[in-house]
C-alpha positions as CSV (number, residue, x, y, z in Angstrom):
1,M,-8.9,10.6,162.0
2,Y,-12.0,12.0,163.7
3,T,-13.6,10.6,166.8
4,L,-17.4,10.7,166.9
5,Y,-19.5,10.0,170.0
6,Y,-22.9,8.8,169.1
7,M,-26.1,7.0,170.2
8,Q,-27.5,4.4,167.9
9,G,-30.1,5.9,165.5
10,A,-29.8,9.4,166.9
11,C,-29.0,12.6,165.0
12,S,-25.3,11.7,165.3
13,L,-25.9,9.3,162.5
14,A,-26.2,12.2,160.1
15,T,-22.7,13.4,161.2
16,Q,-21.2,10.1,160.5
17,V,-22.9,9.9,157.0
18,V,-21.5,13.4,156.2
19,L,-18.0,12.3,157.3
20,H,-18.3,9.3,154.9
21,E,-19.5,11.6,152.1
22,L,-16.4,13.8,152.7
23,G,-14.1,10.8,152.5
24,Q,-13.0,11.2,156.1
25,E,-12.0,8.3,158.5
26,V,-13.9,8.2,161.8
27,K,-13.8,6.2,164.9
28,I,-17.2,6.0,166.5
29,I,-17.9,5.5,170.3
30,D,-21.3,4.7,171.7
31,K,-22.0,7.1,174.6
32,N,-24.0,4.3,176.3
33,N,-20.8,2.2,176.6
34,L,-19.1,5.0,178.7
35,A,-19.1,5.1,182.4
36,D,-19.4,8.9,182.5
37,F,-20.4,10.5,179.2
38,S,-20.9,13.8,181.0
39,A,-17.1,14.1,181.2
40,I,-17.2,14.3,177.4
41,N,-20.3,16.5,177.1
42,P,-21.9,17.9,180.3
43,V,-25.2,18.4,178.5
44,G,-25.2,14.7,177.8
45,T,-26.2,14.9,174.1
46,V,-24.7,13.6,170.9
47,P,-23.0,14.1,168.6
48,V,-19.7,15.1,170.0
49,L,-16.8,15.2,167.4
50,V,-13.2,15.3,168.3
51,D,-11.1,17.1,165.7
52,G,-7.5,17.2,166.8
53,D,-7.5,19.4,169.9
54,Q,-11.1,20.5,169.4
55,R,-14.1,18.9,171.0
56,L,-17.2,20.0,169.0
57,T,-20.8,19.7,170.0
58,E,-24.2,20.5,168.5
59,G,-25.0,18.6,165.3
60,A,-25.6,21.5,163.0
61,A,-22.5,23.3,164.1
62,I,-20.4,20.1,163.6
63,I,-21.8,19.6,160.1
64,L,-21.1,23.2,159.1
65,H,-17.6,22.9,160.5
66,L,-17.0,19.8,158.4
67,L,-18.5,21.3,155.2
68,N,-16.4,24.4,155.6
69,K,-13.3,22.4,156.2
70,H,-13.4,19.8,153.5
71,K,-14.0,20.3,149.8
72,N,-17.3,18.6,149.0
73,A,-20.4,18.4,146.8
74,L,-22.8,18.8,149.7
75,F,-22.3,22.6,150.2
76,P,-22.7,25.2,147.3
77,D,-19.8,27.4,146.4
78,N,-21.7,30.6,145.7
79,N,-22.9,32.8,148.5
80,E,-26.6,32.9,147.7
81,D,-27.0,29.1,147.4
82,R,-24.8,28.6,150.4
83,Q,-27.0,30.8,152.5
84,K,-30.0,28.7,151.5
85,A,-28.1,25.5,152.4
86,V,-27.3,26.9,155.8
87,E,-31.0,27.8,156.3
88,D,-32.0,24.3,155.3
89,I,-29.5,22.8,157.8
90,M,-30.8,25.0,160.6
91,F,-34.4,24.2,159.7
92,A,-33.6,20.5,160.1
93,N,-31.7,21.0,163.3
94,A,-33.6,23.8,165.0
95,T,-37.2,23.2,163.8
96,M,-37.7,19.6,162.6
97,H,-35.5,17.9,165.2
98,P,-37.2,19.6,168.2
99,A,-40.6,18.6,166.8
100,Y,-39.6,15.0,166.8
101,S,-37.9,15.4,170.2
102,K,-41.4,16.1,171.6
103,L,-42.4,12.5,170.8
104,F,-39.6,11.2,173.0
105,F,-40.5,13.6,175.8
106,I,-44.2,12.6,175.6
107,A,-43.4,8.9,175.7
108,Q,-41.0,9.3,178.7
109,N,-42.8,11.9,180.8
110,I,-46.6,11.6,180.4
111,S,-48.2,8.7,182.2
112,D,-51.9,9.5,181.8
113,E,-52.9,7.6,178.6
114,K,-55.6,10.1,177.5
115,A,-53.2,13.0,178.0
116,K,-50.4,11.1,176.2
117,L,-52.6,10.3,173.2
118,E,-53.7,14.0,172.9
119,A,-50.0,15.1,173.1
120,F,-49.0,12.6,170.5
121,N,-51.8,13.8,168.2
122,A,-50.7,17.4,168.6
123,A,-47.1,16.5,167.9
124,E,-48.1,14.5,164.9
125,K,-50.0,17.5,163.4
126,N,-47.0,19.7,163.9
127,I,-44.5,17.3,162.4
128,N,-46.8,16.7,159.4
129,N,-47.0,20.5,158.9
130,L,-43.2,20.7,158.8
131,W,-42.9,17.8,156.3
132,Q,-45.3,19.7,154.1
133,V,-42.9,22.7,154.3
134,V,-40.2,20.3,153.2
135,E,-42.4,19.1,150.3
136,N,-43.0,22.7,149.2
137,K,-39.3,23.4,149.2
138,L,-38.6,20.4,147.1
139,V,-41.0,21.5,144.3
140,N,-38.1,23.1,142.4
141,R,-35.6,20.4,143.1
142,E,-34.5,18.0,140.3
143,E,-36.2,14.7,139.9
144,L,-34.7,11.6,141.6
145,T,-32.8,10.5,138.5
146,S,-30.5,13.5,138.9
147,Y,-31.1,14.1,142.6
148,K,-28.3,15.9,144.4
149,V,-28.5,15.1,148.1
150,S,-27.7,17.9,150.5
151,A,-26.4,17.9,154.1
152,A,-29.9,19.0,155.3
153,D,-31.4,16.1,153.4
154,I,-29.1,13.7,155.3
155,M,-30.3,15.1,158.6
156,L,-34.0,14.9,157.6
157,G,-33.4,11.3,156.3
158,V,-32.3,10.3,159.8
159,Y,-35.1,12.1,161.6
160,A,-37.6,10.4,159.3
161,T,-36.8,7.1,160.9
162,W,-37.9,8.1,164.3
163,G,-41.7,8.2,163.8
164,Q,-41.8,4.4,163.7
165,Y,-41.3,4.2,167.5
166,F,-44.5,6.1,168.3
167,P,-48.3,5.9,167.7
168,V,-48.3,8.7,165.1
169,D,-49.2,8.7,161.4
170,L,-46.6,10.8,159.6
171,I,-47.2,11.7,156.0
172,F,-44.5,12.3,153.5
173,G,-45.3,14.0,150.2
174,K,-44.2,12.4,146.9
175,K,-41.0,14.5,146.5
176,T,-40.2,14.2,150.2
177,A,-40.5,10.4,150.1
178,K,-38.1,10.4,147.1
179,M,-35.6,12.5,149.0
180,I,-35.8,10.3,152.0
181,T,-35.3,7.1,149.9
182,A,-32.4,8.8,148.1
183,V,-30.7,9.5,151.5
184,Q,-31.4,6.1,153.1
185,T,-30.1,4.1,150.1
186,M,-26.8,6.0,149.9
187,P,-23.9,3.6,150.5
188,S,-22.6,6.1,153.1
189,F,-25.9,6.0,155.0
190,K,-26.0,2.1,155.0
191,R,-22.3,2.0,156.1
192,A,-23.0,4.4,159.0
193,V,-26.0,2.4,160.2
194,E,-24.0,-0.9,160.0
195,A,-21.1,0.7,161.9
196,E,-23.4,1.8,164.7
197,Q,-24.9,-1.6,165.0
198,T,-21.5,-3.3,165.1
199,E,-20.0,-0.9,167.7
200,S,-23.1,-0.8,169.9
201,G,-23.3,-4.6,169.9
202,K,-19.8,-5.0,171.4
């Protein structure tokens, strides 16, 4: 069994969803319920995954570790498609995630209301540009009736929930909206959300 340290609604949710999709059992621990999470991860971020004697950090690295370890339908077998899948995962983790992180930084660190609004507007524009990139990538994907969710989709499906906490108007294209809905209605996604709510409420 794996052990996953998480924060409710954070990017660690994607790791838990992937674990469920892989049919793996996982014990989840809310970092906020620990007296000293820095003893687990000095950086203070989630997810942290314990796999036997290994303690793994960084969401994309953890997901790639799991996809390479377990047979699954989330990761292509042929090299060309696998490379594209890795690129999509890294886009989600290294490009989209930091763009959303700016929203949290602005909310927590800018006190001047005019400056804060200007910063939110700039972040909103950047995030919407990135979602348009996603929309363009989805043009050649199959329609929802035969939609095959990827690991990167799961990551993006989690990030898409974060905009609701900020005064920003984020725009999802038609295909992107279908992808997000496909992810967020997966039984594994709902199961992960419920597990976090239950564990964090203890």
